[in-house]
C-alpha atoms as one frame of an Amber mdcrd trajectory, in Angstrom:
protein
  72.218-141.240 -38.079  74.977-141.018 -35.442  73.867-142.733 -32.227  75.374
-139.963 -30.077  73.131-137.439 -31.842  70.068-139.555 -31.086  70.994-139.817
 -27.406  71.656-136.075 -27.229  68.303-135.220 -28.793  66.472-137.374 -26.269
  68.460-136.334 -23.196  66.770-132.966 -22.833  63.371-134.655 -22.627  64.429
-137.053 -19.876  62.853-137.395 -16.510  64.369-138.801 -13.331  61.131-140.165
 -11.848  62.843-143.526 -11.664  66.077-143.397  -9.719  69.016-143.612 -12.086
  71.034-145.161  -9.300  68.514-147.994  -9.060  68.691-148.436 -12.831  72.472
-148.672 -12.669  72.257-151.206  -9.855  69.762-153.316 -11.809  71.991-153.159
 -14.887  75.110-154.199 -12.981  73.325-157.144 -11.395  71.917-158.188 -14.765
  75.353-157.886 -16.340  76.892-160.134 -13.716  74.170-162.724 -14.159  74.627
-162.756 -17.920  78.402-162.944 -17.653  78.006-165.991 -15.461  76.146-167.766
 -18.281  78.864-167.320 -20.894  80.457-170.482 -22.264  84.259-170.718 -21.869
  84.563-170.495 -25.669  82.899-167.080 -25.628  79.323-167.748 -26.702  75.950
-167.841 -24.977  73.413-170.574 -25.660  70.070-170.766 -23.917  67.676-173.633
 -24.028  65.234-173.273 -26.914  61.867-174.736 -25.977  59.104-175.832 -28.331
  55.932-177.864 -27.911  55.439-181.610 -27.369  55.292-182.353 -31.093  59.080
-182.608 -30.822  59.041-185.356 -28.198  56.203-187.155 -29.973  57.966-187.150
 -33.334  61.208-188.283 -31.741  59.446-191.346 -30.380  57.949-191.956 -33.828
  61.364-191.616 -35.471  62.984-194.095 -33.095  60.062-196.479 -33.654  60.527
-196.062 -37.411  64.187-197.028 -37.064  63.373-200.028 -34.868  65.303-198.440
 -32.021  62.826-199.081 -29.244  64.336-198.067 -25.920  61.949-198.580 -23.048
  63.605-196.110 -20.684  64.015-193.370 -23.290  60.458-193.785 -24.546  59.162
-193.633 -20.982  61.102-190.450 -20.197  59.983-188.765 -23.398  56.388-189.782
 -22.674  56.711-188.501 -19.112  57.550-185.074 -20.472  54.616-185.266 -22.893
  52.303-186.178 -20.015  53.677-183.294 -17.968  52.514-180.844 -20.644  48.993
-182.254 -20.989  46.155-179.885 -20.154  43.872-181.077 -17.313  41.051-181.385
 -19.867  43.089-183.910 -21.832  44.405-182.057 -24.858  47.803-180.651 -25.767
  48.519-177.097 -26.964  51.378-175.696 -29.007  52.208-173.107 -26.349  51.466
-172.808 -22.617  47.919-171.658 -22.037  46.997-172.108 -25.677  43.814-173.646
 -27.073  43.491-177.369 -27.935  45.520-178.463 -30.968  44.364-181.661 -32.614
  47.592-182.640 -34.407  49.732-182.129 -31.315  47.188-184.098 -29.272  46.972
-187.038 -31.698  50.757-187.323 -31.945  51.100-187.145 -28.166  48.472-189.864
 -27.697  50.088-192.141 -30.292  53.563-191.564 -28.842  52.358-192.430 -25.357
  50.833-195.651 -26.698  54.157-196.552 -28.339  55.818-195.850 -24.997  53.619
-198.540 -23.453  50.753-196.589 -21.921  47.318-198.179 -22.224  44.294-196.372
 -23.590  42.584-197.182 -20.298  44.962-194.936 -18.337  43.010-191.957 -16.929
  45.186-189.420 -18.749  44.722-191.332 -22.011  40.943-191.462 -21.576  40.913
-187.695 -21.076  43.085-187.279 -24.159  40.810-189.458 -26.292  37.714-187.503
 -25.258  39.433-184.227 -26.082  40.661-185.457 -29.486  37.250-186.775 -30.500
  35.703-183.480 -29.452  38.163-181.762 -31.822  37.028-183.956 -34.721  39.440
-186.858 -34.431  42.312-187.964 -36.624  40.838-186.706 -39.888  41.192-183.115
 -38.650  44.976-183.414 -38.313  47.390-181.582 -40.584  49.225-183.144 -43.502
  52.465-183.908 -41.694  50.633-185.718 -38.901  48.673-187.825 -41.399  51.911
-188.709 -43.186  53.468-189.940 -39.935  50.357-191.938 -39.140  50.369-193.484
 -42.624  53.911-194.736 -42.094  52.671-196.710 -39.106  49.497-198.000 -40.735
  47.166-195.673 -38.858  46.054-193.656 -41.861  45.563-194.166 -45.591  48.411
-192.939 -47.825  45.810-191.877 -50.380  44.553-189.349 -47.856  47.975-187.667
 -47.765  48.821-185.020 -50.386  51.400-186.085 -52.962  54.817-184.476 -52.711
  56.490-185.494 -55.960  60.312-185.676 -56.028  60.096-184.561 -59.658  59.925
-181.034 -58.236  63.711-181.368 -57.959  63.870-181.259 -61.759  61.843-178.109
 -62.300  63.910-175.217 -63.700  64.576-172.166 -61.554  62.318-169.970 -63.707
  59.319-172.234 -63.101  56.804-170.774 -60.618  56.773-173.877 -58.406  60.483
-174.715 -58.270  61.807-175.701 -54.845  63.700-172.429 -54.391  60.467-170.463
 -54.618  59.343-171.938 -51.281  60.784-170.959 -47.899  64.096-172.471 -46.894
  62.601-174.403 -43.969  59.809-175.810 -46.169  62.401-176.820 -48.739  64.473
-178.662 -46.145  61.367-180.416 -44.830  59.653-181.239 -48.126  62.591-182.600
 -50.140  63.050-185.583 -47.782  59.275-185.893 -47.428  59.001-186.284 -51.198
  61.304-189.296 -50.936  59.230-190.762 -48.113  56.061-190.098 -50.116  57.415
-192.136 -53.033  58.475-195.128 -50.941  55.414-195.053 -48.670  57.224-197.061
 -45.999  55.232-199.225 -43.625  56.310-199.866 -40.059  54.330-202.253 -37.919
  53.392-201.219 -34.416  52.243-203.426 -31.535  48.527-204.150 -31.492  48.099
-202.159 -28.296  49.498-199.043 -30.004  46.861-198.711 -32.732  44.752-195.551
 -32.509  41.524-196.613 -34.247  39.628-195.210 -31.282  40.617-191.671 -32.317
  38.354-191.747 -35.373  34.983-190.188 -34.663  33.102-192.974 -36.455  33.475
-195.825 -38.926  32.765-193.507 -41.839  35.847-191.454 -40.979  37.901-194.639
 -40.769  36.787-195.679 -44.257  36.926-192.234 -45.859  40.434-190.988 -45.201
  40.770-188.476 -47.997  41.613-184.874 -48.700  38.911-182.310 -48.072  37.700
-180.187 -50.979  36.483-176.610 -50.660  32.742-176.179 -50.913  33.149-173.606
 -53.665  34.250-175.388 -56.869  36.598-172.757 -58.279  39.271-172.255 -55.653
  43.016-172.642 -55.849  42.883-175.443 -53.285  40.510-177.424 -55.494  42.720
-176.789 -58.502  45.661-178.239 -56.620  43.588-181.182 -55.443  42.903-181.999
 -59.097  46.656-181.878 -59.659  47.078-184.158 -56.647  44.764-186.744 -58.235
  46.855-186.642 -61.390  50.022-187.096 -59.350  48.532-190.102 -57.585  47.700
-191.679 -60.953  51.287-190.990 -62.041  52.567-192.574 -58.817  50.537-195.741
 -59.528  51.659-195.921 -63.124  54.348-198.492 -64.042  55.884-195.865 -66.322
  57.481-192.935 -64.504  60.134-191.590 -66.856  61.515-188.919 -64.526  61.296
-190.720 -61.182  64.764-192.297 -61.107  66.500-189.036 -62.023  64.396-187.096
 -59.500  65.284-189.486 -56.682  68.963-189.299 -57.608  68.798-185.503 -57.590
  67.025-185.511 -54.217  69.704-187.698 -52.637  72.479-185.519 -54.038  70.712
-182.405 -52.744  70.356-183.861 -49.261  73.920-185.127 -49.012  75.337-181.823
 -50.240  73.591-180.020 -47.384  75.185-182.285 -44.809  78.422-180.344 -45.343
  79.242-177.784 -42.641  75.844-178.208 -41.025  74.424-179.314 -37.719  72.127
-181.653 -39.615  69.831-180.845 -42.537  68.841-177.208 -42.056  70.011-177.695
 -38.442  66.321-177.945 -37.475  64.522-180.893 -35.907  61.763-181.535 -38.517
  64.124-181.502 -41.498  66.588-183.729 -39.665  64.011-186.349 -38.697  62.672
-186.418 -42.245  66.205-186.729 -43.622  66.826-189.795 -41.459  63.644-191.414
 -42.751  64.466-190.474 -46.355  67.992-191.902 -46.133  66.573-195.113 -44.698
  63.973-195.319 -47.491  66.700-194.849 -50.104  68.658-197.750 -48.672  71.570
-195.980 -47.030  73.160-198.387 -44.541  72.853-197.706 -40.844  76.530-196.794
 -40.640  76.407-194.257 -43.479  78.068-191.002 -42.298  75.071-188.837 -43.262
  72.657-191.019 -41.327  74.941-191.224 -38.320  75.477-187.479 -38.344  71.755
-186.716 -38.362  71.095-189.076 -35.474  73.991-187.670 -33.451  72.786-184.106
 -33.987  69.250-185.075 -32.983  70.532-186.770 -29.845  72.335-183.543 -28.973
  68.924-181.819 -28.793  67.935-184.050 -25.877  67.735-182.525 -22.401  67.371
-185.102 -19.649  66.072-183.852 -16.330  64.723-185.882 -13.438  62.628-188.631
 -15.039  61.950-186.814 -18.322  63.608-186.121 -21.657  62.639-183.069 -23.663
  63.812-182.019 -27.115  64.954-178.725 -28.563  63.908-177.839 -32.128  67.409
-176.493 -32.768  70.012-174.461 -30.890  70.488-170.689 -30.944  74.086-169.789
 -29.975  74.702-167.128 -32.644  71.418-165.381 -31.869  71.885-165.546 -28.100
  75.476-164.391 -28.349  74.747-161.480 -30.682  71.937-160.119 -28.486  73.982
-160.630 -25.312  76.899-158.772 -26.878  74.686-155.833 -27.882  73.093-155.632
 -24.442  76.436-155.777 -22.640  78.062-153.179 -24.879  75.104-150.797 -24.648
  74.997-151.174 -20.876  78.600-150.031 -20.594  80.654-153.176 -20.158  84.105
-152.130 -21.442  84.797-153.474 -24.915  88.193-154.738 -23.775  86.450-156.938
 -21.193  87.305-160.571 -21.893  83.622-161.498 -22.249  83.111-158.934 -25.011
  86.238-159.699 -27.002  85.712-163.439 -26.708  82.118-163.181 -27.880  82.984
-160.979 -30.845  85.861-163.174 -31.948  83.683-166.279 -31.622  80.998-164.665
 -33.780  83.563-163.893 -36.455  84.216-167.638 -36.812  80.540-168.205 -37.652
  80.343-166.056 -40.782  79.475-168.087 -43.863  82.043-168.426 -46.636  80.193
-170.500 -49.236  77.044-169.942 -51.252  73.943-171.630 -49.876  70.366-171.950
 -51.081  69.909-168.172 -50.857  72.313-167.741 -53.804  69.830-169.260 -56.260
  67.754-166.074 -56.135  70.769-163.823 -55.512  73.432-165.347 -57.775  75.639
-162.263 -57.942  75.882-161.818 -54.181  78.929-163.103 -52.327  78.663-164.991
 -49.004  78.845-162.969 -45.816  75.859-163.768 -43.630  75.589-165.425 -40.247
  73.326-168.298 -39.249  71.337-168.974 -36.088  72.788-172.274 -34.935  76.230
-173.622 -34.103  76.810-174.668 -37.705  74.524-174.164 -40.726  76.578-172.967
 -43.690  73.822-173.320 -46.297  71.273-171.251 -44.377  72.444-167.875 -43.037
  69.675-165.388 -42.310  69.337-161.625 -42.421  68.115-161.262 -38.827  71.128
-162.970 -37.259  73.470-161.172 -39.625  72.304-157.677 -38.743  72.275-158.430
 -35.006  75.834-159.742 -35.258  76.901-156.743 -37.335  75.694-154.314 -34.661
  77.536-156.244 -31.975  80.741-156.253 -33.985  80.519-152.525 -34.612  80.024
-151.779 -30.915  82.966-154.006 -30.017  85.476-152.807 -32.584  84.335-149.163
 -32.950  83.432-148.312 -29.335  83.899-144.554 -29.677  81.774-144.168 -32.767
  84.596-144.527 -35.269  83.780-145.226 -38.880  83.566-148.974 -39.313  86.444
-148.936 -41.795  88.718-148.031 -38.863  88.028-151.373 -37.168  90.789-153.998
 -37.042  91.359-155.481 -40.464  89.824-158.898 -39.787  86.670-157.387 -38.277
  86.475-154.766 -41.016  86.604-157.449 -43.713  83.838-159.451 -41.999  81.631
-156.375 -41.657  82.161-155.393 -45.290  81.082-158.853 -46.437  78.117-158.751
 -44.077  76.933-155.390 -45.399  77.223-156.504 -49.003  75.312-159.692 -48.266
  72.485-157.939 -46.432  71.921-155.406 -49.199  72.153-158.158 -51.774  69.183
-159.816 -50.028  66.832-156.803 -50.143  63.487-157.692 -51.714  61.745-155.924
 -54.576  59.215-154.404 -52.167  62.023-152.692 -50.234  61.874-154.985 -47.215
  63.888-157.953 -46.079  62.813-161.508 -45.347  64.879-163.940 -43.330  66.577
-166.625 -45.439  65.753-165.908 -49.077  65.229-163.090 -51.527  61.831-162.310
 -53.113  60.300-165.435 -51.591  56.673-164.452 -52.071  55.015-166.775 -54.600
  51.541-166.551 -53.072  50.055-169.601 -54.804  52.280-171.830 -52.672  49.990
-171.231 -49.708  47.198-173.140 -51.479  49.032-176.383 -52.218  47.556-179.289
 -50.207  50.646-179.827 -48.063  50.893-176.122 -47.109  48.787-176.443 -43.963
  51.870-175.886 -41.809  51.354-172.224 -42.768  55.006-171.579 -43.548  55.547
-171.999 -47.261  56.849-168.479 -47.832  59.480-166.131 -46.433  58.376-162.633
 -47.528  59.543-159.286 -46.186  58.734-158.619 -42.556  58.582-155.317 -40.711
  60.677-156.488 -37.771  63.660-157.644 -39.848  63.428-154.644 -42.181  63.416
-152.217 -39.255  66.334-153.917 -37.550  68.229-153.631 -40.822  67.718-149.863
 -40.652  69.019-149.880 -37.088  72.109-151.727 -38.265  72.620-149.294 -41.142
  72.723-146.359 -38.704  75.947-147.732 -37.243  77.521-148.137 -40.669  77.014
-144.574 -41.913  74.190-145.531 -44.272  71.533-142.859 -43.885  67.951-142.225
 -44.835  68.890-140.541 -48.127  70.284-143.805 -49.472  67.888-145.122 -52.133
  67.878-148.558 -50.507  66.829-147.030 -47.197  64.123-144.991 -48.900  62.655
-148.184 -50.346  62.741-149.814 -46.900  61.044-146.815 -45.293  58.297-146.918
 -47.900  57.749-150.600 -47.108  57.587-149.990 -43.345  55.122-147.114 -43.512
  52.944-149.155 -45.848  52.907-152.006 -43.320  51.786-149.909 -40.334  48.312
-150.881 -39.144  45.537-148.356 -38.571  45.960-148.397 -34.779  49.663-147.569
 -35.108  51.126-151.014 -34.484  53.261-153.257 -36.666  52.959-157.031 -37.032
  55.798-159.051 -35.480  56.820-162.036 -37.597  59.609-163.448 -35.431  58.523
-162.409 -31.942  55.132-162.314 -30.208  53.750-160.191 -31.784  52.634-156.598
 -32.247  54.701-155.556 -29.235  57.754-157.063 -30.924  57.055-155.612 -34.356
  56.168-152.144 -33.072  59.297-151.903 -30.910  61.511-152.970 -33.777  60.041
-150.473 -36.232  60.180-147.546 -33.804  63.806-148.362 -33.069  64.696-148.664
 -36.738  62.942-145.424 -37.703  64.566-143.481 -34.871  68.028-144.812 -35.618
  67.853-144.005 -39.320  66.844-140.430 -38.527  63.082-140.265 -39.035  61.221
-137.536 -37.154  60.222-138.960 -33.800  57.413-136.439 -33.484  55.863-137.401
 -36.809  52.417-138.975 -36.661  53.386-142.562 -37.621  55.787-142.861 -34.700
  53.549-141.034 -32.256  50.543-143.142 -33.263  52.602-146.245 -32.505  53.654
-144.793 -29.141  50.043-144.037 -28.251  49.119-147.599 -29.121  51.882-148.968
 -26.886  50.710-146.850 -23.960  47.100-147.899 -24.572  47.841-151.620 -24.208
  49.870-151.425 -21.002  48.707-153.730 -18.224  47.561-152.560 -14.792  50.746
-153.870 -13.165  52.858-151.587 -15.351  54.133-154.290 -17.672  53.157-155.419
 -21.136  52.200-158.860 -22.368  50.864-160.581 -25.466  50.076-164.241 -26.030
  50.692-166.313 -29.133  46.951-166.263 -29.676  47.315-162.711 -31.017  48.239
-164.351 -34.342  44.770-165.875 -34.598  42.243-163.885 -36.656  40.020-161.700
 -34.533  42.033-162.081 -31.340  42.949-158.850 -29.529  46.462-157.526 -29.927
  48.819-157.182 -26.963  46.471-159.040 -24.622  48.159-161.217 -22.034  49.873
-161.257 -18.664  52.939-159.060 -18.353  56.316-160.548 -19.184  59.803-159.176
 -18.715  60.791-159.565 -22.364  57.665-157.942 -23.801  57.778-155.131 -21.249
  61.342-154.466 -22.367  60.238-154.359 -26.015  57.428-151.906 -25.306  59.718
-149.658 -23.273  62.394-149.598 -25.961  59.717-148.716 -28.478  58.582-145.763
 -26.368  62.143-144.575 -25.736  62.780-144.470 -29.463  59.562-142.548 -30.037
  60.916-139.870 -27.682  58.997-140.902 -24.572  61.202-141.112 -21.499  59.016
-139.448 -18.908  55.421-140.539 -19.343  53.616-142.361 -16.585  53.622-145.447
 -18.819  57.390-145.451 -19.073  57.917-144.946 -15.355  55.472-147.739 -14.503
  57.146-150.030 -17.018  60.565-149.362 -15.555  59.219-149.997 -12.081  57.754
-153.289 -13.314  61.184-154.437 -14.490  62.943-153.285 -11.332  60.345-154.774
  -8.995  60.428-158.133 -10.770  64.183-158.557 -10.986  65.221-161.529  -8.881
  67.943-161.579  -6.263  70.174-163.323  -8.822  69.818-160.353 -11.181  67.515
-161.937 -13.752  63.779-162.165 -14.455  61.439-165.162 -14.401  59.363-165.940
 -17.472  57.604-169.171 -18.429  55.522-168.111 -21.429  56.499-168.351 -25.093
  57.394-164.989 -26.636  59.276-166.263 -29.705  57.663-167.115 -33.021  58.689
-169.966 -35.277  55.710-170.046 -37.635  52.602-168.025 -36.735  49.678-170.234
 -35.668  51.800-173.380 -36.057  54.978-173.314 -33.962  56.118-171.059 -31.136
  59.247-170.847 -29.035  60.483-169.972 -25.613  63.989-168.530 -25.751  65.152
-169.015 -22.189  67.375-165.915 -22.203  64.773-163.525 -23.655  63.639-162.713
 -20.145  67.165-161.638 -19.292  69.029-159.841 -22.036  66.049-157.834 -23.305
  65.256-156.264 -19.888  68.981-155.561 -19.466  69.005-153.890 -22.867  65.919
-151.801 -22.067  67.301-150.542 -18.765  70.607-149.752 -20.448  68.866-147.816
 -23.223  66.854-145.812 -20.721  69.979-144.757 -18.873  71.832-143.852 -22.059
  68.924-141.870 -23.495  68.431-140.112 -20.174  72.007-139.189 -19.301  73.961
-139.658 -22.496  76.167-142.114 -20.631  76.092-145.916 -20.394  74.732-147.312
 -17.155  78.113-148.712 -16.155  80.217-145.684 -16.967  83.373-146.131 -14.842
  83.262-142.565 -13.480  79.640-142.913 -12.368  80.371-146.264 -10.767  83.363
-144.846  -8.889  81.375-141.851  -7.665  78.552-144.083  -6.420  81.024-146.422
  -4.757  82.623-143.517  -2.907  79.252-142.141  -1.821  78.099-145.498  -0.460
  81.436-145.888   1.339  80.970-142.492   3.007  77.428-143.443   4.045  78.729
-146.598   5.694  81.320-144.570   7.628
C-alpha cells in the first residue's frame, strides 16, 4: 500500500495535544546527535554489549593458547567483578536472576586472573554458586570448557561427533537442519570433542570448591529424565553409543569427518570477520584449529585472533568484549529514521550511508543456499563482513532505507539509479526465496524447524533452530509496501495467515529479536498497516488495547528480558526510551494518534531527551537467544525514539518533521519573537 495513502488516512484522526513544534525541535536535535555519530566512511556502529560470559571465555581462550597476560587478565577480571551482583552471583542481563553457568565461568576466570578464593567477592560468589547447585548444574558449553582445563569429566559432556559432517542433506539431523549460529559453534566443538584437549592450570585456579559435595565431584554425568520414554533419554542412549564409538580403536569415518570439518571451517574464513563473525564460533574455531595442529602463524588462526582482539574495548582499568559488531544493522535503522524524519536524501550523510550499504550486499552463496539452492545471492549481513551468513532482517531493513534514499518522492523502485535498482531487485528475489513453508520468515535459513533438535543433549543453549518469527515476517510486509507488492500477492496472503495465527489471546505478538512482546507487537502492527490491512479490524485493535493496558505510570513502556521466562508477566519493567518508541509506533499504526496513552508516551520521550539530543538507557532490550543471551544495542535508545517522533509528525500532518518550509516558517516566527 502506498505510504502517502496511509499517512493521509491517519491525518484526519490526528490530535495536536502534544505541540508539533516541540516534536520538530526534538527531531532536529536527535538528528544532529545521530549525524555526529556517523563514521567518515558513511556507516554507524554502536557498541554491542553482552554479558560477562564473553570476558570469562576470552580469559579461558587465552589460557588455552598459553597466552597468559597478567595486565589483560586483570583488566578483563576487573570488568567481570564490576558486573557481579552484591549477593555474589552473575546474571546474563542487568537486574536479571542468578545464572549458574555465567557465575561459574566468572569465578574460574577470576581465579585464572590471579584472584584468591579467599577474596571477599570470591567468597560471596562461591556461596551463590553452591546455592544454585554448583558446577553440575551448568550448561553443556560450560562443562566442555571446564573439561578442557581438568575441572570436569569429559564423560559428563555430551558427544558432538564430527561424523555429522558426512550426513547427507536429506537426513533429518544434517548440520544444515540446525540454526546457522549453532552450526558455526558446533562444527568446531565437534573437533574439540574428538581431541579432548587438556590444559593445565595453576593449583590455585582449581574450582573443586564449587561442587556441592564429594558425590557431585565423583558423579559428573549427564542427567536423565525421570520419565523413561522421552526424546532426551533417547538421545542420551545415542550419546552412550557415541562414547563407545569414540573409545573404539576402529573409527572408519573419523579421518574423513575431521578432514571435512577442517575444509568447512577454512572455507568460511573467506570474506568473513571470523567464523560466523560471532564471538562463540570464533573462539571455538581457534581451539579447533589448534587441536588439528595448525601452526600458530597459520592465516586462519591469525585472522580469528585478530578479529577477536578487535572486539576488545579498553576503558579505565577494564577490558570488555563485544559478541560481534553491528554496522549494517545500525546504519540501516539510522538511515530509515533520518529519511523518515525529513533529512533531505541528497544530504551527504544519507547518500554516504546508502552507498556504503550497497557495498555490503552478498554476492556468493552461503549456508542458506543449501535449503534454497535455486535462489541467487542478494541479502545483507549484520556485521562488517560475513559473506556466508546474510539474514532476512538486515536485508529488509536495508531495502527500506535504499528505497527511501533513491525513490524519495514515492517513485516505483525500478526508477531508482541503475546500481541501486539492481541491488534492490536482487534483495527482493533473495527475501522471497527465503520464505518458509508456513508463510513466515526466519532470520538466516529457510524451513529451519526440525523440532527434535531441541532435545539433543547439547541443545541446552536453547538456540538450535531458526523458525519463522512474527517480527521478521511483519517487517518483511512493511518492506513489501515500498516495493509495490500488495496484500493480494499470494506470498503476502501466506504471511498474513502466519501472523494472525501467531497472535496471542491478549492481542500481543511474541518478539524473537527484541525484548519482547512490545517489540513483536509493534512490528506486526506496522507490517499489517503498511500492507493495507484494516486498522479498525479486531486483531489490530486488540493489540492496541493491549499496548495501552501495559503502559507505565510515567507514560513510558518497559519490558525486561525476564518476560521470556515461562509464567513471567509480559511488558513488565521500568520504562525505556527504545521500548516506549516501539509501543508508540505500534499505536500509530493501529490508528491511534490522539489517545491519552499516546500523548503521555510522547511526553515521556520529550521529557527524557537529554540536552545533547539523545536518550539514556542502560538496560538490555535486544535479544540474542531467548533465556540464554541478551544484548544492549547502544544506539537503540536513540534512533528508535527519533523514528517514533518522526512517524508521529508524519502521520499527524502528512509532512516530515524537518520539512524545509515548516522549518523556515518556524525560524522566521522565532526571529520575529526575538525582535
